[in-house]
C-alpha positions in Angstrom: 70.8 76.4 99.5 72.6 79.9 100.2 75.9 77.8 100.6 75.5 76.1 97.3 74.9 79.6 95.6 77.8 81.0 97.0 79.8 78.0 96.2 78.7 78.2 92.6 79.4 82.2 92.7 83.0 81.6 93.9 83.6 78.8 91.2 82.3 81.2 88.8 84.6 84.1 89.9 87.6 81.6 89.9 86.7 80.6 86.4 86.6 84.3 84.9 89.5 85.0 86.9 91.4 82.1 85.1 89.8 83.2 81.8 90.9 86.8 82.3 94.5 85.7 83.3 94.8 83.5 80.0 93.7 86.2 78.1 96.1 88.9 79.3 98.9 86.2 79.3 98.0 85.6 75.6 98.0 89.4 75.0 101.5 89.7 76.6 102.6 86.9 74.4 101.5 88.6 71.3 102.8 92.1 72.3 106.2 90.3 73.1 106.2 88.6 69.5 105.2 91.8 67.8 108.1 93.8 69.6 110.8 91.2 68.9 109.5 90.8 65.2 111.4 93.9 64.0 114.8 92.1 64.3 113.5 89.6 61.6 113.2 92.3 59.2 116.3 94.2 60.3 117.7 94.9 56.7 114.5 96.1 55.4 113.9 98.1 58.4 117.1 100.1 57.6 116.4 100.5 54.0 112.8 101.6 54.5 112.1 103.4 57.6 112.4 107.2 57.4 114.4 109.5 59.5 112.7 112.0 61.7 112.0 115.7 60.6 114.8 118.0 61.0 112.8 120.6 62.8 111.7 118.2 65.1 115.3 117.4 66.1 116.0 121.2 66.4 113.0 121.8 68.7 114.4 118.7 70.8 117.9 120.2 71.2 116.4 123.5 71.9 113.8 122.5 74.5 116.2 120.2 76.6 119.4 122.4 76.2 121.6 119.6 75.1 125.2 120.0 74.6 128.1 117.9 74.0 128.6 117.2 77.6 124.9 115.9 78.1 124.5 112.2 78.7 121.7 110.8 76.4 120.1 107.3 76.6 117.9 106.0 73.8 115.2 103.4 74.0 115.0 101.0 71.0 117.3 102.8 68.4 116.5 100.3 65.8 119.1 100.7 63.0 119.9 104.2 64.1 117.4 106.2 62.3 117.2 109.0 65.0 120.6 108.0 66.7 122.5 108.9 63.5 120.8 112.3 63.5 121.8 113.0 67.1 125.3 111.7 66.6 125.9 114.1 63.5 125.2 116.9 66.0 128.2 115.7 68.0 126.3 114.3 71.1 127.2 111.3 73.4 124.8 108.5 73.2 124.1 105.1 74.5 121.4 103.2 72.5 119.6 99.9 74.0 118.2 97.8 71.3 116.4 94.6 71.8 117.1 93.0 68.5 120.6 91.7 67.8 120.3 92.2 64.1 119.0 95.7 64.4 121.8 96.7 66.8 124.6 95.1 64.4 123.3 97.4 61.7 123.0 100.3 64.0 126.7 99.8 65.0 127.5 99.5 61.2 125.7 102.9 60.4 127.4 104.6 63.4 130.9 103.8 62.5 133.0 106.9 62.9 130.8 108.2 65.7 133.2 107.2 68.6 130.8 109.1 71.3 127.9 106.8 70.5 127.5 103.1 71.8 124.8 100.6 70.8 124.0 97.9 73.4 122.0 94.9 72.8 119.5 94.3 75.6 115.9 94.3 76.6 115.5 97.8 77.9 113.1 96.6 80.7 116.0 94.6 82.2 118.9 97.0 81.5 120.6 98.2 84.8 120.2 101.9 84.8 122.1 104.1 87.2 120.3 106.5 89.3 120.2 110.3 88.5 122.7 109.7 85.5 121.3 111.1 82.2 120.3 114.4 81.0 117.8 112.8 78.6 116.2 109.5 78.1 114.6 109.4 74.6 112.3 106.8 72.9 111.4 107.5 69.2 108.5 105.2 68.1 109.5 102.7 70.9 108.3 103.8 74.3 104.9 102.0 73.9 106.9 98.7 73.8 108.3 99.1 77.3 106.4 97.6 80.5 103.7 100.0 81.3 104.0 99.0 84.8 107.6 100.2 85.1 108.6 102.4 82.2 108.0 105.9 84.0 109.3 104.6 87.3 112.5 103.3 85.7 113.2 106.2 83.4 112.5 108.8 85.8 114.8 107.1 88.3 117.7 107.3 85.8 117.2 110.9 84.9 119.0 113.6 86.5 116.9 116.4 88.4 115.8 118.7 85.9 116.6 116.5 83.2 114.3 115.2 80.5 112.2 112.2 79.1 111.3 112.6 75.4 108.9 110.4 73.6 108.6 110.7 69.7 105.3 109.1 68.3 104.6 108.7 64.7 101.0 108.8 63.6 99.5 107.9 60.1 96.9 110.6 59.2 94.6 111.3 56.1 96.5 113.2 53.4 98.8 112.5 50.7 97.2 110.1 48.2 94.1 109.8 50.2 92.1 107.9 47.6 94.6 104.9 47.6 94.4 104.8 51.6 90.5 104.4 51.0 90.8 102.0 48.2 93.5 99.8 49.7 91.1 99.0 52.6 89.8 96.3 50.1 92.8 94.5 50.3 92.9 94.6 54.1 89.3 93.4 54.5 90.1 90.5 52.1 93.4 89.3 53.8 93.3 90.7 57.2 90.3 89.6 59.1 90.7 92.0 61.7 89.9 95.2 59.2 87.0 96.1 57.5 86.6 98.3 54.2 84.9 100.8 56.3 88.4 101.7 58.3 89.8 105.0 57.2 93.0 107.1 58.4 92.1 109.7 61.1 92.1 113.4 60.5 94.8 115.1 62.4 92.2 116.5 64.9 91.2 112.9 65.7 94.7 111.8 66.9 95.1 111.3 70.5 98.1 113.5 71.5 99.8 114.0 74.8 98.5 110.6 75.8 101.5 110.2 78.2 100.5 113.1 80.3 98.0 111.2 82.6 100.6 108.5 83.1 103.6 110.7 84.3 104.7 109.6 87.7 105.1 112.2 90.6 108.9 112.7 89.6 107.8 114.4 86.4 106.7 118.0 86.3 106.1 120.2 83.5 105.8 118.9 79.8 105.9 120.2 76.4 104.2 118.8 73.1 104.4 119.7 69.7 103.5 118.0 66.3 105.0 117.9 62.9 103.2 117.3 59.7 105.6 115.5 56.8 105.3 113.4 53.7 107.0 110.7 51.9 106.4 109.4 48.4 106.9 105.6 47.6 106.8 103.3 44.5 104.8 100.1 44.9 107.9 98.3 45.7 109.1 100.8 48.4 105.7 101.0 50.0 105.5 97.3 50.3 108.8 97.2 51.7 108.0 99.6 54.4 104.9 97.5 55.2 107.0 94.6 55.6 108.8 96.5 58.7 105.6 96.8 60.5 105.0 94.5 63.3 101.3 93.6 62.5 102.4 92.5 58.9 105.4 90.9 60.0 103.5 88.5 62.3 100.8 87.7 59.9 100.8 84.2 58.4 102.6 84.1 55.1 99.7 83.4 52.9 97.7 86.2 54.1 100.5 88.6 54.2 101.7 87.7 50.6 98.1 88.3 49.3 97.8 91.6 51.3 101.1 92.9 49.9 100.3 91.8 46.3 96.9 93.4 46.5 98.4 96.7 47.7 101.3 96.7 45.2 98.7 95.9 42.2 96.6 98.7 43.4 99.2 101.3 43.4 100.6 100.3 39.9 97.1 100.0 38.3 95.2 102.8 39.8 97.8 105.2 40.8 100.5 105.3 38.3 103.0 103.4 40.3 103.4 105.6 43.3 101.6 107.1 46.3 102.2 109.7 49.0 101.8 109.0 52.7 101.0 111.8 55.2 102.6 111.3 58.7 102.3 113.3 62.0 104.9 113.3 64.4 104.5 114.4 68.0 107.4 115.4 70.4 106.5 115.0 74.0 109.0 116.2 76.6 108.5 115.8 80.3 111.1 117.4 82.9 111.9 115.7 85.9 111.2 117.7 89.1 
């Protein structure tokens, strides 16, 4: 009887292990699909994604002590939003971009900046020289890297006393606040994963310094600062921006079209054709021991 019980227990454990494995595999497939989806909207991404606040760039340079001889590696430059800002300051930089279409646009945007190179590759598989870079920087891209290896790989490639910088962008309450509340009716209708009760977080509710606990032993001191900034969009511009978000790109076409039409109609009919969006950027810098 006990043998039968333990056999059933073992079978049950194997079953749930297989279920968990399939769920994790499906999650990995969905993550991989989303991180590759930006390349499908490369031209729109280039036209719609904003650059980073100038004072964030100034703090980055000041805190890391960058100069014209510094070796910089950028993770996932997209079409060169941050890359161009650094290139204009005269820095040497290599950007590793997963998407071929994004990389081609970035190369075009950076023509004339001979100290900048854009490479098309998956950063998780890109060969990194040991102890070579003064700075590895990831702007709204670090979370797409393999969590099991991202700190070890970047830490190994950075010089002693060099830096890892991570820029995160958060969408917070502010700007045309009523619109972001009212637009939830569009999401709840066309995106089953959301409800009308969802609201944008206040700045105080945003999880900051979330990378701190994951830093490997090779990183020591760290610095974190936040930057509030706004952008104003017409209905057309805002819909174009939404179409560069991976969760929107990967929606089925019927739901995506319905959602975007509903949002554009709300902006035009209830908000005079334009809305303002509040952003919060975080600059997180860790120094290698």
